[in-house]
MILUM-247506 format. One record per residue (C-alpha): residue in three letters; residue number from 0; chain; y negated, x negated, z. Coordinates in Angstrom, 3 decimals, padded with zeros to 6 digits. Layout:
[ALA NUM A [Y X Z]]
...
//
This chain:
[MET 0 A [-110.049 025.467 125.658]]
[GLY 1 A [-112.251 024.984 122.550]]
[ARG 2 A [-112.430 021.406 120.873]]
[ASN 3 A [-113.819 019.939 117.758]]
[LEU 4 A [-111.035 019.625 115.220]]
[GLN 5 A [-113.221 018.528 112.169]]
[ALA 6 A [-112.088 015.498 110.467]]
[LYS 7 A [-114.024 012.652 111.917]]
[HIS 8 A [-113.816 010.377 108.811]]
[ARG 9 A [-115.385 012.943 106.642]]
[ALA 10 A [-118.131 013.514 109.277]]
[SER 11 A [-118.660 009.611 109.309]]
[ARG 12 A [-119.355 009.684 105.605]]
[ARG 13 A [-121.531 012.604 105.775]]
[PHE 14 A [-123.852 011.013 108.565]]
[GLY 15 A [-123.588 007.489 107.082]]
[GLU 16 A [-122.166 006.142 110.465]]
[ASN 17 A [-118.872 005.707 112.131]]
[VAL 18 A [-118.959 008.604 114.482]]
[ALA 19 A [-115.171 008.311 114.911]]
[ASP 20 A [-115.490 005.202 117.022]]
[THR 21 A [-112.546 003.723 115.036]]
[VAL 22 A [-112.180 -000.047 114.434]]
[LYS 23 A [-111.733 000.408 110.737]]
[SER 24 A [-114.698 002.412 109.563]]
[PRO 25 A [-114.330 005.031 106.806]]
[LEU 26 A [-117.740 003.766 105.480]]
[ASP 27 A [-116.226 000.313 104.470]]
[LYS 28 A [-114.442 001.906 101.419]]
[ARG 29 A [-116.888 004.637 100.634]]
[SER 30 A [-120.312 004.825 102.224]]
[TYR 31 A [-121.354 008.164 100.683]]
[PRO 32 A [-120.306 011.969 101.473]]
[VAL 33 A [-117.059 013.321 100.270]]
[GLY 34 A [-116.981 015.298 097.111]]
[VAL 35 A [-117.692 014.647 093.424]]
[HIS 36 A [-121.355 014.790 094.289]]
[GLY 37 A [-121.180 012.546 097.231]]
[PRO 38 A [-123.132 009.612 095.816]]
[LYS 39 A [-125.915 011.797 094.680]]
[LYS 40 A [-126.050 013.503 098.180]]
[ALA 41 A [-126.489 010.037 099.821]]
[PHE 42 A [-129.893 009.861 098.126]]
[ALA 43 A [-131.004 013.432 098.136]]
[LYS 44 A [-134.223 014.451 099.852]]
[THR 45 A [-133.830 016.385 103.193]]
[SER 46 A [-136.194 018.963 104.523]]
[GLU 47 A [-137.513 018.863 108.171]]
[TYR 48 A [-134.981 021.522 109.091]]
[GLY 49 A [-132.185 019.716 107.459]]
[ARG 50 A [-133.054 016.420 109.508]]
[GLN 51 A [-133.036 018.463 112.706]]
[LEU 52 A [-129.695 020.138 111.751]]
[MET 53 A [-128.228 016.851 110.807]]
[ALA 54 A [-129.188 015.133 113.994]]
[LYS 55 A [-127.556 018.037 115.985]]
[GLN 56 A [-124.522 018.002 113.945]]
[LYS 57 A [-124.109 014.289 114.243]]
[ALA 58 A [-124.393 014.248 118.088]]
[LYS 59 A [-121.835 017.022 118.287]]
[ALA 60 A [-119.563 014.996 116.117]]
[ILE 61 A [-120.072 011.939 118.371]]
[TYR 62 A [-119.153 013.720 121.575]]
[GLY 63 A [-116.534 016.062 120.060]]
[MET 64 A [-118.120 019.215 121.107]]
[LEU 65 A [-118.441 022.722 119.572]]
[GLU 66 A [-121.796 024.486 119.173]]
[LYS 67 A [-121.649 026.912 122.169]]
[GLN 68 A [-120.912 024.127 124.533]]
[PHE 69 A [-123.469 021.873 122.940]]
[HIS 70 A [-126.167 024.598 123.038]]
[LEU 71 A [-125.530 025.311 126.830]]
[THR 72 A [-126.056 021.420 127.406]]
[PHE 73 A [-129.375 021.648 125.860]]
[GLU 74 A [-130.242 024.907 127.868]]
[LYS 75 A [-129.390 023.087 131.105]]
[ALA 76 A [-131.424 019.821 130.062]]
[HIS 77 A [-134.458 022.237 129.306]]
[GLN 78 A [-134.242 023.725 132.797]]
[MET 79 A [-134.335 020.514 134.474]]
[SER 80 A [-137.423 018.589 135.301]]
[GLY 81 A [-138.448 015.629 133.271]]
[ASP 82 A [-137.998 014.778 129.576]]
[VAL 83 A [-135.663 017.256 127.853]]
[SER 84 A [-134.584 014.570 125.344]]
[GLN 85 A [-133.436 012.074 128.015]]
[ASN 86 A [-132.121 014.981 130.131]]
[MET 87 A [-129.773 016.047 127.416]]
[LEU 88 A [-128.467 012.419 126.593]]
[THR 89 A [-127.790 012.017 130.382]]
[LEU 90 A [-125.865 015.280 130.558]]
[LEU 91 A [-123.835 014.147 127.505]]
[GLU 92 A [-123.257 010.621 128.766]]
[THR 93 A [-122.043 011.846 132.287]]
[ARG 94 A [-119.264 013.969 130.997]]
[LEU 95 A [-115.922 012.794 132.410]]
[ASP 96 A [-114.460 012.110 128.891]]
[ASN 97 A [-117.574 010.032 127.913]]
[VAL 98 A [-117.567 007.996 131.201]]
[ILE 99 A [-113.721 007.219 130.370]]
[PHE 100 A [-114.836 005.928 126.897]]
[ARG 101 A [-117.982 003.861 128.276]]
[SER 102 A [-115.683 002.499 130.775]]
[GLY 103 A [-113.530 000.890 128.027]]
[LEU 104 A [-110.504 002.550 129.140]]
[ALA 105 A [-110.226 004.625 125.821]]
[THR 106 A [-111.394 003.376 122.583]]
[THR 107 A [-112.559 006.513 121.055]]
[HIS 108 A [-114.102 009.894 122.548]]
[ARG 109 A [-111.201 011.693 121.248]]
[LEU 110 A [-108.628 009.659 122.967]]
[ALA 111 A [-110.774 009.753 126.135]]
[ARG 112 A [-110.663 013.652 125.963]]
[GLN 113 A [-106.989 013.634 125.395]]
[LEU 114 A [-106.425 011.236 128.391]]
[VAL 115 A [-108.443 013.632 130.738]]
[ASN 116 A [-106.754 016.827 129.368]]
[HIS 117 A [-103.444 015.317 130.085]]
[GLY 118 A [-104.304 014.821 133.783]]
[HIS 119 A [-104.521 010.927 133.861]]
[PHE 120 A [-107.422 010.828 136.248]]
[MET 121 A [-108.716 011.878 139.670]]
[VAL 122 A [-112.185 011.953 140.796]]
[ASP 123 A [-112.652 011.321 144.510]]
[GLY 124 A [-109.163 011.823 144.919]]
[VAL 125 A [-108.826 015.223 143.238]]
[LYS 126 A [-107.024 015.606 139.812]]
[THR 127 A [-109.627 016.329 137.219]]
[ASP 128 A [-108.507 017.586 133.698]]
[ILE 129 A [-111.731 018.976 132.491]]
[PRO 130 A [-113.395 016.833 129.853]]
[SER 131 A [-116.845 018.304 130.440]]
[TYR 132 A [-116.844 017.711 134.113]]
[ARG 133 A [-119.989 015.914 135.004]]
[VAL 134 A [-119.750 012.869 137.250]]
[LYS 135 A [-122.332 011.849 139.953]]
[PRO 136 A [-123.500 008.545 141.260]]
[GLY 137 A [-121.084 007.357 143.874]]
[GLN 138 A [-118.065 008.931 142.670]]
[VAL 139 A [-114.870 007.115 141.998]]
[ILE 140 A [-112.665 007.902 139.083]]
[LYS 141 A [-108.971 006.722 139.371]]
[VAL 142 A [-106.107 006.481 137.131]]
[LYS 143 A [-103.144 008.387 138.624]]
[GLU 144 A [-100.268 006.077 139.934]]
[ASN 145 A [-097.671 007.930 138.078]]
[LYS 146 A [-099.552 007.531 134.697]]
[LEU 147 A [-099.802 003.806 135.093]]
[LYS 148 A [-096.238 003.488 134.215]]
[LYS 149 A [-096.744 005.259 131.111]]
[GLY 150 A [-096.772 003.272 127.688]]
[TYR 151 A [-100.432 003.587 127.034]]
[TRP 152 A [-101.539 002.090 130.289]]
[LEU 153 A [-098.889 -000.601 130.078]]
[ALA 154 A [-100.164 -001.678 126.786]]
[LEU 155 A [-103.747 -001.390 127.934]]
[ALA 156 A [-102.905 -003.738 130.767]]
[GLU 157 A [-102.603 -006.567 128.279]]
[LYS 158 A [-106.058 -005.964 126.895]]
[LEU 159 A [-107.999 -005.601 130.152]]
[ASP 160 A [-109.700 -008.948 129.826]]
[LYS 161 A [-111.550 -007.914 126.695]]
[ILE 162 A [-112.705 -004.649 128.077]]
[GLU 163 A [-116.468 -004.322 129.333]]
[ALA 164 A [-117.837 -001.095 130.834]]
[ALA 165 A [-121.414 000.286 130.467]]
[GLY 166 A [-123.862 -001.166 132.774]]
[TRP 167 A [-124.191 001.955 134.893]]
[LEU 168 A [-120.364 001.948 135.603]]
[ALA 169 A [-118.158 -000.521 137.479]]
[LEU 170 A [-114.654 -001.011 136.359]]
[ASP 171 A [-112.025 -002.380 138.652]]
[LYS 172 A [-109.357 -003.625 136.405]]
[LYS 173 A [-107.045 -004.462 139.258]]
[ASN 174 A [-106.925 -001.092 140.719]]
[MET 175 A [-107.806 000.941 137.539]]
[THR 176 A [-110.928 002.715 139.045]]
[ILE 177 A [-114.238 003.378 137.844]]
[THR 178 A [-117.088 003.758 140.072]]
[VAL 179 A [-120.455 005.533 138.975]]
[ASN 180 A [-123.000 003.296 140.346]]
[SER 181 A [-125.898 005.353 138.965]]
[LEU 182 A [-127.030 007.770 136.117]]
[PRO 183 A [-127.513 005.965 132.865]]
[SER 184 A [-131.171 004.575 132.510]]
[ALA 185 A [-133.225 005.071 129.229]]
[GLU 186 A [-131.796 001.639 128.061]]
[ASP 187 A [-128.217 002.770 128.651]]
[LEU 188 A [-128.533 005.804 126.633]]
[PRO 189 A [-127.396 005.730 122.996]]
[GLN 190 A [-130.126 004.823 120.488]]
[ASN 191 A [-128.386 006.347 117.388]]
[ILE 192 A [-128.806 010.048 118.372]]
[GLN 193 A [-132.354 011.526 117.605]]
[THR 194 A [-132.406 013.870 120.444]]
[ASN 195 A [-136.057 014.753 119.749]]
[LEU 196 A [-135.020 016.533 116.474]]
[ILE 197 A [-132.255 018.317 118.340]]
[VAL 198 A [-134.949 019.556 120.822]]
[GLU 199 A [-137.126 020.638 117.810]]
[PHE 200 A [-134.003 022.501 116.391]]
[TYR 201 A [-133.307 024.616 119.377]]
[SER 202 A [-136.907 025.173 120.167]]
[ARG 203 A [-137.712 026.817 116.829]]
//
């Protein structure tokens, strides 16, 4: 199974944004790209192609995806009716690993992916360990009973009061279940991803 193993802190400095989702941002110390020419790169002019490429690479880094899988997501969004940009973001947001992240049960996309890979969740009563699995409205995601006794979930139980799920999800903190109430609306979709540039890049 392919996964993005690139250093997230290096990527954060390259994009000028904390794509690692970590509490401590690498930009707090150095807000420019890595390397001896990093400060100069931060102010360098970028071509239109460069802007499109940067937008694509940034989105891939945020969701932790490799090129083939990301391109397939674009192709599927292009085949759907409606706006391609919004379709693509909706497909990315409804990945199982992202839903776990948006529910607040994982603090980073990388951790959410790891929890899914390790079989911590059931979707509608069926064990599901595929991060790219796309959830649908009405589905219920539940933490497996035997996993709740593990250290991670025991520690998380003490922080549940501070957790807040995205508006299109309902988190039952007592039963550790996530209900997908609907697809994310335009307001729910991330505003830091320039999907229009990604569409332009793949449409060249």
